[in-house]
N, C-alpha and C positions, 0 to 999 in steps of 0.2 A: 222558521227555518230559513237559512240563507239559500237563495236561489242559485242553481247551476245553469250557466249559459255556456254552451259548447261552441268553441271557435272552430269552424270547419275549413279554415284556410289550408291545412295540410292535406285535406281531401282534394282540394283544387290543385295543389302542387303536384300530387301524384297523377291526377288526370292530365295535367298540362305536360308532364314529362313524356308522355307517350302520344299525345294527341287523342282525338276521338272523345268519347264521353264516359270512360270508365276510369275510376269509379264515378258514379253519377252524383254530382254535388246536391242536386235537388232531392233525390231519393234519400241520400244520407242525412240531410237536414230533417226531413220528415220522419225518418226512422229515429233520429235522436229525440225528437219530440215524443214519438210513440213509446220510446223506451223510458221516458220519465224526465228528460231535460226540460227545464222551465224557460229556456231561452236559446236562441241561436245568435252567434256573433260572427260577423265577417269583417275583414279588413282589406278592402280593395286598395291597391297601390297604383301609382300612375303607369307603371310598366305592365300591370295586370299579370304578374308572374305567378300568381295563385288565383285568388278570387277576381273575376272579371266584373266589370260594370253590368254586363248582361246578366250575370248570375244574380246580382242584387235585385234587378228588376224582375227576374223570373221567380225569385224566392218570395217576394213581398205578398202576392195574393194567395200563396199556399200555406204560409206559416200560421199556426194557431197560437203559438206562445210569443213571448217577447222577442222582438227583432232588434238587435243592437248592431249598429254600423260604426266601426272604428276608422279613424284615419286623420291625416293632416288636412286642415280646412283650406285647401286650395279652392279656387273658383269652381273648378270642375266637380270637386267633391261636394261642395256646398249645394251646387245645382242638383247633383244626384240625390243627396239626402233629403232636400226639401221637396223633390219630386216624388220620392218613395214614401216619405213620412213614416219612418220606423218609430217604435216606441221610444227608443233612446239612440242618441249619437254620442260616441266617446271620442273626444278630441285628443290626438296624440301628436307630439312635436317631432314627427319623423321627417328627416331630410329625404329627398326622392330616392336615393340609392341604398338606403340602410337595409341591412339584412333582416333585423327585427327591432322592435321598439326597445330603446336602450337608455331613455332618460325621461324625466317628467318635465312638465311646464315650469318655467320661471314666471310665476303669476305676478310678480312685481314688474318685471321688464315688459311682459306681454299683456298687461292688464287691459289696455285700451283695445288691442287687437282681439283678444278673447271676448271682451264685452260686446264688441260689434258683431262678431260671428255668432255668439250665443243668442243675442237679440234676434238675429235672423232666424235661427232655429225655433226660438220660442214663438215667433209669429206664426209658425206652422204647427204649433202644438207638440213639438218634439222635446222630450226631456233630454237634458244635457248632462254629461259627465266629463271631467277633464282628468287625464292621466297625470299623476303627480307623485313625487317621491315623499318619503315619510319625514317631512319637514314641517313642523307645526306653523312656522312663520309663513311659509308658502301656502299652507292650507287656510290659515286665517285670512290671508290676502285674497284667496280664491273667491271668497264671498262677494268681493267687489266686482267680480266678472259677471255675476248673475247666474252662475252655474247652479244646477240642482244637486249634483253629486260630484264626488271625486272618485277616481279609481286609483287605489294605492298600488304603486309599482313595487312588486314584491320580490324582485330578483335577489336583493341583498339578504332578505330573510331566507330564501331557499338556499342560497349559497352557504350561509353560515349556520343553517339549521342543525347539522350533525355535530358541529364543533361546540355548540352551546345554544340550545333553543331558547332559553330564558333571555339571554343577551340579544339573540337575533330578533326576538319578537318585541322587545321593549320599545324601540323607536316607533313601531307600528301601533302599539297601544297608545303611546303619547300622541301620535298623529290622529288616530281615531277619536280620541278625547277632544282634540282641537277641532275636528270636523263636527262633532256633536255639539260642542259649545258654539260653533258658528252656524248651526242649523243646516248642515250639509249632510246628505245621504252618503253612505260609504259602500263602494264596490272595491274589488281587488283583483289583481291578475298578474301573471308572469312567473313561470316556473313553479307554480303550485302543482302538487302531485299527490299520489296516494300515501306517500310517506309523511309529508309535511302539512297537508291540508287540514286534517282533523284538529291538530293543535292550534293552528292559525285561527280557524273558525271559532274554537272554544275561547280563545283569548281576546279576540277583537270585538269590542262592544259595538252594537249597531250595524254589524256587517249584513248588508242587504243582498249582495250578489257577488259571485266569483265568475270570472270568464277564464275557461281553461281549454286549450287546444292541443298544443304539441304533446304534452305528457299523456293526455287522455287518448289521443289517436295512437300513440305508441303502445299504450297498454292494451288498446283494442286489438292490436295484432296478435297478442298472446291470449287475451281473455274473451275476445269477441266484443262487439260494440254494445250490445244490450247489457251484458254482464258488467262491462266496464262502467257504463253510466250508473248502474245500480251501486257499484262499489264506491263511486264518487259521491253519490247521494248519501250513502251511509256515513261518509266522513263528515258530512254537513249536519247530521242529526246529533247535535251536541247535547 
């Protein structure tokens, strides 16, 4: 079964909007685990507008499932991750002020940079994944960086799902096959939700993990967090 990692950035966004400690990021993460999530994802950004570096440090000793830290590999980010030593780090090519992740790595242009960064994480026993678009050429090139996995950037699939899911999924099937041929593990994330997740998980060979935040937290406002996590887990039982 594909693992569900819950991205809790939106919980931190809500907390930071008012100040104080409500909702509590740590409690929410632990509740997600208790309700069945198999991982917790955070994406600290330089301005700390949602997850703060302090949150990352506080979460590490308390989580019992897989901890995944996403972000752009700045010096500060690398130091944070190598100090915390999560199960996985996902490298995202975010410029500092971007609202949300909106592109995958160019593994040809950034091969040497990514290889250097990934080597640093591997020295600390941290599994690496790189955020990448459904481009078989970029995925085949990714093996040269030394990454363990790729995370397929699924915005285009989600955007085109209702107008034709067969066409929307095709590039991702091709991308997944390229990853398998290259010996890379496959994760996925961005705009996956209760409407499009089941079909995606059923069609993508070798899908190990999905990271879902915005849609899941929105659904939790209506269905409750525990019920929502169970709903997402059911979509992954293909």
